[in-house]
Structure formats: C-alpha cells, structure tokens
DSSP file (Angstrom, degrees, kcal/mol; ACC not computed):
  #  RESIDUE AA STRUCTURE BP1 BP2  ACC     N-H-->O    O-->H-N    N-H-->O    O-->H-N    TCO  KAPPA ALPHA  PHI   PSI    X-CA   Y-CA   Z-CA
    1    1 A M     >        0   0    0      0, 0.0     4,-2.4     0, 0.0     5,-0.2   0.000 360.0 360.0 360.0 -37.7  105.3   87.6   99.8
    2    2 A E  H  >  +     0   0    0      1,-0.2     4,-2.4     2,-0.2     5,-0.2   0.866 360.0  53.5 -63.2 -35.1  102.1   87.2  101.9
    3    3 A K  H  > S+     0   0    0      2,-0.2     4,-2.3     1,-0.2    -1,-0.2   0.902 108.8  49.5 -64.9 -39.9  104.2   86.7  105.1
    4    4 A L  H  > S+     0   0    0      2,-0.2     4,-2.6     1,-0.2    -2,-0.2   0.935 111.4  48.1 -63.9 -46.7  106.0   90.0  104.4
    5    5 A L  H  X S+     0   0    0     -4,-2.4     4,-2.5     1,-0.2    -2,-0.2   0.900 111.8  50.3 -61.2 -40.7  102.7   91.9  103.8
    6    6 A A  H  X S+     0   0    0     -4,-2.4     4,-2.3     2,-0.2    -1,-0.2   0.902 110.9  49.1 -64.2 -40.4  101.2   90.4  106.9
    7    7 A A  H  X S+     0   0    0     -4,-2.3     4,-2.2     2,-0.2    -2,-0.2   0.907 111.9  48.6 -65.4 -42.2  104.3   91.5  108.9
    8    8 A L  H  X S+     0   0    0     -4,-2.6     4,-2.4     2,-0.2    -2,-0.2   0.917 112.2  48.4 -63.8 -43.1  104.2   95.0  107.5
    9    9 A N  H  X S+     0   0    0     -4,-2.5     4,-2.6     2,-0.2    -2,-0.2   0.897 109.4  53.3 -64.7 -39.7  100.5   95.3  108.3
   10   10 A K  H  X S+     0   0    0     -4,-2.3     4,-1.9     2,-0.2    -1,-0.2   0.916 110.1  47.7 -60.3 -43.8  101.1   94.0  111.8
   11   11 A S  H  X S+     0   0    0     -4,-2.2     4,-2.3     2,-0.2    -2,-0.2   0.906 111.4  50.7 -63.8 -41.7  103.8   96.7  112.3
   12   12 A A  H  X S+     0   0    0     -4,-2.4     4,-2.6     1,-0.2    -2,-0.2   0.909 110.7  48.5 -63.3 -41.9  101.4   99.4  110.9
   13   13 A L  H  X S+     0   0    0     -4,-2.6     4,-2.4     2,-0.2    -1,-0.2   0.845 109.2  53.7 -67.9 -32.7   98.6   98.3  113.3
   14   14 A K  H  X S+     0   0    0     -4,-1.9     4,-2.0     2,-0.2    -2,-0.2   0.922 111.0  45.6 -64.9 -44.4  101.1   98.4  116.2
   15   15 A L  H  X S+     0   0    0     -4,-2.3     4,-2.6     2,-0.2     5,-0.2   0.916 111.5  53.0 -63.6 -43.5  102.0  101.9  115.4
   16   16 A K  H  X S+     0   0    0     -4,-2.6     4,-2.2     1,-0.2    -2,-0.2   0.930 108.9  49.0 -56.9 -47.8   98.4  102.8  114.9
   17   17 A K  H  < S+     0   0    0     -4,-2.4     4,-0.4     1,-0.2    -1,-0.2   0.897 112.3  48.7 -60.3 -41.2   97.5  101.5  118.4
   18   18 A R  H >< S+     0   0    0     -4,-2.0     3,-0.8     1,-0.2    -1,-0.2   0.907 114.2  44.6 -66.4 -42.1  100.4  103.4  119.9
   19   19 A L  H >X S+     0   0    0     -4,-2.6     3,-1.9     1,-0.2     4,-1.4   0.784  98.0  72.9 -74.5 -27.4   99.5  106.7  118.3
   20   20 A E  T 3< S+     0   0    0     -4,-2.2    -1,-0.2     1,-0.3    -2,-0.2   0.679  82.2  72.6 -63.3 -15.9   95.7  106.3  119.0
   21   21 A K  T <4 S+     0   0    0     -3,-0.8    -1,-0.3    -4,-0.4    -2,-0.2   0.808 113.5  23.1 -65.8 -27.7   96.5  107.1  122.7
   22   22 A D  T <4 S+     0   0    0     -3,-1.9     2,-0.3    -4,-0.2    -2,-0.2   0.542 128.9  12.0-117.6 -11.4   97.1  110.7  121.7
   23   23 A C  S  < S-     0   0    0     -4,-1.4     2,-0.4     2,-0.0    -1,-0.2  -0.978  79.4 -85.5-159.6 168.1   95.2  111.3  118.5
   24   24 A E        -     0   0    0     -2,-0.3     2,-0.4    -3,-0.1    -3,-0.0  -0.677  44.1-156.2 -82.3 134.7   92.7  110.1  116.0
   25   25 A I        -     0   0    0     -2,-0.4     2,-0.6    -5,-0.1    -9,-0.0  -0.924  14.0-163.7-117.9 136.5   94.1  107.7  113.4
   26   26 A V        +     0   0    0     -2,-0.4    18,-0.0    18,-0.0    -2,-0.0  -0.962  18.4 164.5-116.2 110.5   92.9  106.9  109.9
   27   27 A Y        +     0   0    0     -2,-0.6     3,-0.1     1,-0.1    -2,-0.0  -0.861   6.5 176.3-125.9  94.4   94.5  103.7  108.6
   28   28 A P        -     0   0    0      0, 0.0     2,-0.3     0, 0.0    -1,-0.1   0.921  57.6 -54.4 -69.0 -44.2   92.5  102.5  105.6
   29   29 A F        -     0   0    0      7,-0.0     2,-0.6   -20,-0.0    11,-0.0  -0.953  63.2 -69.3 178.7 168.3   94.7   99.6  104.5
   30   30 A L        -     0   0    0     -2,-0.3     2,-0.3    -3,-0.1   -21,-0.1  -0.699  53.7-127.7 -77.7 121.2   98.3   98.6  103.6
   31   31 A V        +     0   0    0     -2,-0.6     3,-0.1     1,-0.1    -1,-0.0  -0.556  33.9 171.3 -75.9 128.7   98.9  100.2  100.2
   32   32 A K        +     0   0    0     -2,-0.3     2,-0.3     1,-0.2    -1,-0.1   0.533  60.9   4.4-115.4 -11.4  100.2   97.6   97.6
   33   33 A N  S  > S-     0   0    0     31,-0.1     4,-2.1     1,-0.1    -1,-0.2  -0.941  85.0 -83.4-161.0 178.0  100.2   99.5   94.3
   34   34 A E  H  > S+     0   0    0     -2,-0.3     4,-2.2     1,-0.2     5,-0.2   0.873 124.2  54.5 -61.8 -38.4   99.6  103.0   92.8
   35   35 A S  H  > S+     0   0    0      1,-0.2     4,-2.2     2,-0.2    -1,-0.2   0.921 108.8  48.2 -62.1 -44.5   95.8  102.4   92.6
   36   36 A D  H  > S+     0   0    0      1,-0.2     4,-2.9     2,-0.2    -1,-0.2   0.895 108.7  55.2 -60.3 -40.7   95.7  101.6   96.4
   37   37 A A  H  X S+     0   0    0     -4,-2.1     4,-2.3     1,-0.2    -2,-0.2   0.911 108.8  46.9 -61.1 -42.9   97.8  104.8   97.0
   38   38 A K  H  X S+     0   0    0     -4,-2.2     4,-2.0     2,-0.2    -1,-0.2   0.904 112.3  50.2 -65.4 -41.2   95.3  106.9   95.2
   39   39 A K  H  X S+     0   0    0     -4,-2.2     4,-2.0     2,-0.2    -2,-0.2   0.918 111.1  48.8 -62.4 -44.1   92.4  105.3   97.1
   40   40 A A  H  X S+     0   0    0     -4,-2.9     4,-2.5     1,-0.2    -2,-0.2   0.911 108.9  54.0 -62.5 -42.3   94.1  105.8  100.4
   41   41 A G  H  X S+     0   0    0     -4,-2.3     4,-2.4     1,-0.2    -1,-0.2   0.899 107.4  50.4 -58.3 -41.8   94.7  109.5   99.5
   42   42 A K  H  X S+     0   0    0     -4,-2.0     4,-2.6     2,-0.2    -1,-0.2   0.895 109.7  50.7 -63.9 -40.0   91.0  110.0   98.7
   43   43 A I  H  X S+     0   0    0     -4,-2.0     4,-1.6     2,-0.2    -2,-0.2   0.914 109.9  50.4 -63.2 -42.2   90.1  108.5  102.1
   44   44 A F  H  <>S+     0   0    0     -4,-2.5     5,-1.3     1,-0.2     4,-0.3   0.910 111.6  48.1 -62.8 -42.1   92.6  110.8  103.8
   45   45 A L  H ><5S+     0   0    0     -4,-2.4     3,-1.5     1,-0.2    -2,-0.2   0.920 108.9  53.2 -63.6 -43.9   91.1  113.8  102.0
   46   46 A E  H 3<5S+     0   0    0     -4,-2.6    -1,-0.2     1,-0.3    -2,-0.2   0.829 109.1  50.0 -60.6 -32.3   87.5  112.7  102.9
   47   47 A N  T 3<5S-     0   0    0     -4,-1.6    -1,-0.3    -5,-0.2    -2,-0.2   0.421 105.3-132.0 -88.2   1.2   88.6  112.6  106.6
   48   48 A E  T < 5 -     0   0    0     -3,-1.5    -3,-0.2    -4,-0.3    -2,-0.1   0.920  34.7-165.8  49.3  56.5   90.1  116.1  106.5
   49   49 A L      < -     0   0    0     -5,-1.3    27,-0.1     1,-0.1    -1,-0.1  -0.293  26.9-147.3 -73.2 155.2   93.3  115.0  108.1
   50   50 A D  S    S+     0   0    0      1,-0.3    26,-0.7    25,-0.1     2,-0.3   0.760  82.6   9.0 -87.5 -31.4   95.9  117.4  109.6
   51   51 A I  E     -a   76   0A   0     24,-0.1     2,-0.5     2,-0.0    -1,-0.3  -0.996  59.2-151.0-151.8 147.3   98.9  115.1  108.8
   52   52 A V  E     -a   77   0A   0     24,-2.1    26,-2.6    -2,-0.3     2,-0.5  -0.992  10.8-157.8-121.9 126.0   99.7  111.9  106.8
   53   53 A L  E     -a   78   0A   0     -2,-0.5     2,-0.4    24,-0.2    26,-0.2  -0.900  15.4-175.0-101.6 129.1  102.5  109.6  107.9
   54   54 A M  E     -a   79   0A   0     24,-3.0    26,-3.5    -2,-0.5     2,-0.5  -0.949  16.8-154.3-124.9 144.4  103.9  107.4  105.2
   55   55 A Y  E     -a   80   0A   0     -2,-0.4     2,-0.9    24,-0.2    26,-0.2  -0.972   6.3-161.2-118.5 117.1  106.5  104.6  105.3
   56   56 A H  E     -a   81   0A   0     24,-3.9    26,-1.4    -2,-0.5     6,-0.0  -0.839  18.9-151.9 -99.0 100.4  108.3  103.9  102.0
   57   57 A A    >   -     0   0    0     -2,-0.9     3,-1.5    24,-0.2    25,-0.0  -0.119  29.7 -91.3 -72.0 170.4  109.8  100.5  102.4
   58   58 A T  T 3  S+     0   0    0      1,-0.3    -1,-0.1    23,-0.1    -2,-0.0   0.860 121.3  31.8 -52.1 -49.0  112.9   99.3  100.6
   59   59 A Y  T 3  S+     0   0    0      2,-0.1     2,-0.3     3,-0.0    -1,-0.3   0.155  86.5 123.3-103.9  20.6  111.3   97.8   97.5
   60   60 A V    <   -     0   0    0     -3,-1.5     2,-0.2     1,-0.1   -27,-0.0  -0.630  67.6-114.2 -78.0 136.1  108.3  100.1   97.2
   61   61 A Y    >>  -     0   0    0     -2,-0.3     3,-1.5     1,-0.1     4,-1.0  -0.495  15.5-130.0 -69.4 137.7  108.2  101.9   93.8
   62   62 A N  H 3> S+     0   0    0      1,-0.3     4,-2.7     2,-0.2     5,-0.2   0.845 106.2  67.6 -54.6 -34.3  108.6  105.6   94.1
   63   63 A A  H 3> S+     0   0    0      1,-0.2     4,-2.2     2,-0.2    -1,-0.3   0.805  94.6  56.7 -59.5 -30.3  105.5  106.0   91.9
   64   64 A M  H <> S+     0   0    0     -3,-1.5     4,-1.7     2,-0.2    -1,-0.2   0.946 110.4  42.1 -66.9 -47.4  103.4  104.6   94.8
   65   65 A S  H  X S+     0   0    0     -4,-1.0     4,-2.6     1,-0.2    -2,-0.2   0.910 115.3  50.7 -65.3 -40.7  104.6  107.2   97.3
   66   66 A M  H  X S+     0   0    0     -4,-2.7     4,-2.8     1,-0.2    -1,-0.2   0.868 106.0  55.7 -66.2 -35.3  104.2  109.9   94.7
   67   67 A A  H  X S+     0   0    0     -4,-2.2     4,-1.7    -5,-0.2    -1,-0.2   0.906 110.8  45.2 -62.4 -41.2  100.7  108.8   93.8
   68   68 A L  H  X S+     0   0    0     -4,-1.7     4,-1.9     2,-0.2    -2,-0.2   0.938 113.1  49.3 -67.0 -46.6   99.7  109.2   97.4
   69   69 A I  H  < S+     0   0    0     -4,-2.6     4,-0.4     1,-0.2     5,-0.3   0.912 112.3  48.9 -59.3 -43.1  101.5  112.6   97.8
   70   70 A D  H >< S+     0   0    0     -4,-2.8     3,-0.6     1,-0.2    -1,-0.2   0.864 111.7  50.3 -63.5 -35.7   99.8  113.8   94.6
   71   71 A E  H 3< S+     0   0    0     -4,-1.7    -1,-0.2     1,-0.2    -2,-0.2   0.818  99.3  62.2 -75.0 -31.8   96.4  112.7   95.8
   72   72 A I  T >< S-     0   0    0     -4,-1.9     3,-1.6    -5,-0.1    -1,-0.2   0.512  86.1-157.2 -81.8  -1.7   96.4  114.3   99.3
   73   73 A K  T <   -     0   0    0     -3,-0.6     3,-0.1    -4,-0.4    -3,-0.1   0.758  69.0 -15.5  34.5  69.1   96.6  117.8   97.8
   74   74 A G  T 3  S+     0   0    0      1,-0.3     2,-0.3    -5,-0.3    -1,-0.3   0.335  90.2 135.9  98.2  -9.0   98.1  119.9  100.5
   75   75 A I    <   -     0   0    0     -3,-1.6    -1,-0.3    -6,-0.2   -24,-0.1  -0.599  66.5-107.6 -70.2 131.7   97.8  117.8  103.6
   76   76 A F  E     -a   51   0A   0    -26,-0.7   -24,-2.1    -2,-0.3     2,-0.4  -0.370  46.8-170.0 -59.7 134.7  101.1  118.0  105.5
   77   77 A H  E     -a   52   0A   0    -26,-0.2     2,-0.5    -2,-0.0   -24,-0.2  -0.967  22.1-155.2-134.5 148.8  102.9  114.7  105.1
   78   78 A V  E     -a   53   0A   0    -26,-2.6   -24,-3.0    -2,-0.4     2,-0.6  -0.990  13.8-156.4-121.3 125.9  105.9  113.0  106.6
   79   79 A L  E     -a   54   0A   0     -2,-0.5     2,-0.4   -26,-0.2   -24,-0.2  -0.912   3.5-162.8-108.7 116.1  107.6  110.3  104.5
   80   80 A F  E     -a   55   0A   0    -26,-3.5   -24,-3.9    -2,-0.6     2,-0.3  -0.829  13.7-166.5 -95.9 135.1  109.7  107.7  106.3
   81   81 A L  E     -a   56   0A   0     -2,-0.4     2,-0.4   -26,-0.2   -24,-0.2  -0.864  12.5-154.7-122.0 153.6  112.2  105.8  104.2
   82   82 A S  S    S-     0   0    0    -26,-1.4    -2,-0.0    -2,-0.3   -27,-0.0  -0.998  72.3 -15.0-127.8 134.5  114.2  102.6  104.6
   83   83 A Q  S    S+     0   0    0     -2,-0.4     2,-0.4     1,-0.2    -1,-0.1   0.877  88.4 142.9  47.1  56.2  117.4  101.8  102.8
   84   84 A V        -     0   0    0     -3,-0.1    -1,-0.2     3,-0.0    -3,-0.1  -0.947  50.9-112.0-123.5 147.1  117.2  104.4  100.1
   85   85 A S     >  -     0   0    0     -2,-0.4     4,-2.4     1,-0.1     5,-0.2  -0.345  25.1-116.9 -73.5 156.9  120.0  106.4   98.5
   86   86 A L  H  > S+     0   0    0      1,-0.2     4,-2.8     2,-0.2     5,-0.2   0.843 115.4  58.5 -60.6 -32.8  120.2  110.2   99.1
   87   87 A Q  H  > S+     0   0    0      2,-0.2     4,-2.3     1,-0.2    -1,-0.2   0.941 108.2  43.1 -64.4 -46.7  119.7  110.7   95.3
   88   88 A V  H  > S+     0   0    0      2,-0.2     4,-2.5     1,-0.2    -2,-0.2   0.932 115.9  48.7 -64.0 -45.3  116.3  108.8   95.3
   89   89 A F  H  X S+     0   0    0     -4,-2.4     4,-2.0     1,-0.2    -2,-0.2   0.905 110.9  51.1 -61.2 -42.0  115.2  110.6   98.5
   90   90 A S  H  X>S+     0   0    0     -4,-2.8     5,-1.5    -5,-0.2     4,-1.3   0.908 110.9  48.4 -61.5 -42.7  116.3  114.0   97.0
   91   91 A E  H  <5S+     0   0    0     -4,-2.3    -2,-0.2     2,-0.2    -1,-0.2   0.897 109.0  53.7 -65.3 -40.4  114.3  113.3   93.8
   92   92 A L  H  <5S+     0   0    0     -4,-2.5    -1,-0.2     1,-0.2    -2,-0.2   0.911 124.1  25.3 -60.4 -43.1  111.2  112.2   95.8
   93   93 A L  H  <5S-     0   0    0     -4,-2.0    -1,-0.2    -5,-0.2    -2,-0.2   0.388 102.5-123.0-106.2   2.9  111.2  115.5   97.8
   94   94 A C  T  <5 +     0   0    0     -4,-1.3     2,-0.3     1,-0.2    -3,-0.2   0.901  65.6 136.4  56.6  44.5  113.0  117.8   95.4
   95   95 A L      < -     0   0    0     -5,-1.5    -1,-0.2    -6,-0.2    -2,-0.1  -0.812  58.8-102.1-118.9 160.4  115.6  118.6   98.0
   96   96 A S     >  -     0   0    0     -2,-0.3     4,-2.0     1,-0.1     3,-0.2  -0.432  34.2-112.1 -75.4 155.1  119.4  118.9   97.8
   97   97 A P  H  > S+     0   0    0      0, 0.0     4,-2.1     0, 0.0     5,-0.1   0.841 118.4  56.8 -56.1 -34.1  121.6  116.1   99.2
   98   98 A T  H  > S+     0   0    0      1,-0.2     4,-1.5     2,-0.2     5,-0.1   0.931 107.8  46.2 -63.9 -44.6  122.7  118.4  102.0
   99   99 A A  H  > S+     0   0    0      1,-0.2     4,-2.2     2,-0.2    -1,-0.2   0.859 110.0  56.1 -64.1 -34.5  119.2  119.0  103.1
  100  100 A M  H  X S+     0   0    0     -4,-2.0     4,-3.1     2,-0.2     5,-0.2   0.904 102.4  53.9 -66.1 -41.5  118.5  115.2  102.9
  101  101 A I  H  X S+     0   0    0     -4,-2.1     4,-2.1     1,-0.2    -1,-0.2   0.917 110.1  48.5 -59.3 -42.8  121.4  114.4  105.2
  102  102 A F  H  X S+     0   0    0     -4,-1.5     4,-2.4     2,-0.2    -1,-0.2   0.938 113.6  46.1 -61.6 -47.4  119.9  116.7  107.8
  103  103 A L  H  X S+     0   0    0     -4,-2.2     4,-3.1     1,-0.2     5,-0.3   0.901 110.8  52.0 -65.4 -41.4  116.4  115.3  107.4
  104  104 A L  H  X S+     0   0    0     -4,-3.1     4,-1.9     1,-0.2    -1,-0.2   0.920 111.8  46.9 -61.3 -42.8  117.6  111.7  107.6
  105  105 A D  H  X S+     0   0    0     -4,-2.1     4,-0.7    -5,-0.2    -1,-0.2   0.916 114.0  48.6 -63.4 -43.0  119.5  112.4  110.8
  106  106 A F  H >< S+     0   0    0     -4,-2.4     3,-0.9     1,-0.2     4,-0.5   0.940 114.7  43.1 -62.5 -49.8  116.4  114.2  112.2
  107  107 A F  H >X S+     0   0    0     -4,-3.1     4,-1.6     1,-0.2     3,-0.9   0.781 100.7  69.1 -72.2 -26.0  113.9  111.4  111.3
  108  108 A S  H 3< S+     0   0    0     -4,-1.9    -1,-0.2    -5,-0.3    -2,-0.2   0.776 102.2  48.0 -63.2 -23.0  116.2  108.6  112.4
  109  109 A H  T << S+     0   0    0     -3,-0.9    -1,-0.3    -4,-0.7    -2,-0.2   0.631 110.2  52.6 -88.8 -15.3  115.7  109.8  116.0
  110  110 A L  T <4 S+     0   0    0     -3,-0.9     2,-1.0    -4,-0.5    -2,-0.2   0.834  96.3  64.1 -89.1 -35.0  111.9  110.1  115.7
  111  111 A Y     <  +     0   0    0     -4,-1.6     2,-0.3     2,-0.0    -1,-0.2  -0.726  62.3 122.2-104.8  88.9  110.8  106.7  114.4
  112  112 A Y        +     0   0    0     -2,-1.0    -4,-0.0    -3,-0.1    -3,-0.0  -0.921  26.4 176.3-146.0 120.4  111.5  103.9  116.9
  113  113 A I        -     0   0    0     -2,-0.3   -98,-0.0     2,-0.0    -2,-0.0  -0.943  24.5-139.5-125.0 109.6  109.0  101.6  118.4
  114  114 A P              0   0    0      0, 0.0    -2,-0.0     0, 0.0     0, 0.0  -0.333 360.0 360.0 -66.5 149.2  110.3   98.9  120.6
  115  115 A S              0   0    0     -2,-0.0    -2,-0.0     0, 0.0     0, 0.0   0.481 360.0 360.0 -80.1 360.0  108.7   95.5  120.3
C-alpha cells in the first residue's frame, strides 16, 4: 500500500510542477481519509483559492471526496474520476446519466500528462 501511496503522491507532485508554470498551486498533502479531506478543504479555504482540482481514484471512498466538497464551501471544483460507474458519478454530482456521459467525454480530453 505504501508503494501505491508514494506513486500517487509522485504523480500529484508532477502535475503540481507542470501547473505551477502558469498559476499558483496549493497542494497540502495526499488525502488518505475523510479527516484529511476536511483538513485539506480548510487549507484551501484559508488560501482563498479560485478552483480546486480533485482526483478520485478507483478505490477511494465517495465519502472522502464529498467531505472535501462539503468543506470548500463554494470554491469551484473539478472532480476527476477513474474507473467509476455512471451511477456513482451521477450520485456524486447529482447529475443525470446523460449529463455524465457528456462530462466524462469532455474531461477525458483534458487530463493527460505524458511521462
């Protein structure tokens, strides 16, 4: 499990480095549970961010993403998902499956970082 967490953190830091060329980035830490999600949300609020980008990995509990979304109170957020059903995605964002298909297609073209 530690190797997986290290790999995820490495990918997040790679994305951070790439995005820092064009904007200021706040990356407090890799969120591992609901408590971490709430702490990260508070950090985002304290920094008065314009946008929060989140990546919801395959085996992440929905409650973790929802805890962060609840904590950031109105900051625009983009949620990237991997291997999740349209039903789960629809429930997370309260959207219809038709709207979800459109969003999945749209975001699949946005998030690609070559190694």
